[in-house]
VMD Tcl script that draws the C-alpha trace (Angstrom):
set ca {
  {41.70 122.50 38.73}
  {43.74 125.31 37.17}
  {42.69 127.44 34.29}
  {45.63 126.30 32.17}
  {44.78 122.69 32.81}
  {41.23 123.31 31.46}
  {42.56 125.15 28.56}
  {44.97 122.15 27.59}
  {41.97 119.84 28.01}
  {39.84 121.97 25.57}
  {42.66 121.97 23.08}
  {42.75 118.31 23.29}
  {39.18 118.43 22.50}
  {39.57 120.86 19.72}
  {42.13 118.72 18.18}
  {39.42 116.21 17.34}
  {37.37 118.76 15.29}
  {38.26 118.46 11.59}
  {37.03 121.83 10.68}
  {39.57 123.82 12.98}
  {42.91 124.56 11.63}
  {45.38 122.74 13.85}
  {48.14 125.20 13.51}
  {45.92 127.64 15.34}
  {45.62 125.32 18.16}
  {49.31 126.05 19.24}
  {48.43 129.67 20.52}
  {45.08 129.12 22.28}
  {44.69 131.49 25.42}
  {41.58 132.51 27.28}
  {41.07 135.38 24.85}
  {40.90 133.00 21.80}
  {37.42 133.15 20.12}
  {36.33 129.74 18.86}
  {34.47 131.46 16.02}
  {36.67 134.50 14.98}
  {40.10 133.02 15.63}
  {39.61 129.32 15.23}
  {37.06 129.35 12.44}
  {34.76 126.98 14.51}
  {31.44 126.69 13.03}
  {28.99 128.10 15.73}
  {27.01 124.79 15.28}
  {30.05 122.93 16.64}
  {30.24 124.90 19.93}
  {27.44 122.60 21.30}
  {29.67 119.64 20.46}
  {32.54 121.37 22.14}
  {30.42 121.98 25.31}
  {29.33 118.19 25.19}
  {32.74 116.83 24.97}
  {33.98 119.36 27.87}
  {31.13 117.94 30.01}
  {32.52 114.40 29.30}
  {36.15 115.33 29.78}
  {35.84 117.40 32.78}
  {33.00 115.28 34.41}
  {30.47 118.20 34.76}
  {26.84 118.46 33.54}
  {26.15 122.12 32.22}
  {22.47 123.68 32.57}
  {20.96 124.22 29.17}
  {20.76 128.02 29.97}
  {24.40 128.17 30.60}
  {25.05 126.57 27.37}
  {22.52 129.04 25.76}
  {24.43 131.93 27.30}
  {27.95 130.73 26.49}
  {30.24 133.19 24.79}
  {32.41 132.24 22.03}
  {35.80 132.89 23.86}
  {37.72 130.08 25.50}
  {37.64 132.07 28.86}
  {33.85 131.70 28.83}
  {33.80 127.92 28.56}
  {36.56 127.79 31.27}
  {34.52 130.08 33.64}
  {31.68 127.79 32.96}
  {33.44 124.66 33.68}
  {34.92 126.22 37.07}
  {31.34 127.53 38.13}
  {29.81 124.11 37.55}
  {32.44 122.21 39.39}
  {32.10 124.55 42.38}
  {28.35 123.84 42.32}
  {29.00 120.12 42.72}
}
mol new
graphics top color blue
foreach p $ca { graphics top sphere $p radius 0.5 }
foreach p [lrange $ca 0 end-1] q [lrange $ca 1 end] { graphics top cylinder $p $q radius 0.2 }
display resetview
């Protein structure tokens, strides 16, 4: 799975979160920060991770979620690492 495909999938997830300004989702990149750039409440990051698990058919370790950064690339890297682990 390509990184861009994952980002597009994450944007689909983010579109379902009413606290995020939908206009800002048009320019999401790996460097986009969920909290600083999109105004995502930090408590919402857990929900985003849970929805990403469902969408990409992966299961994250609790430690990985605890250590997750707030940039899009952080969750993209986690999805790829988790898929590679099998």
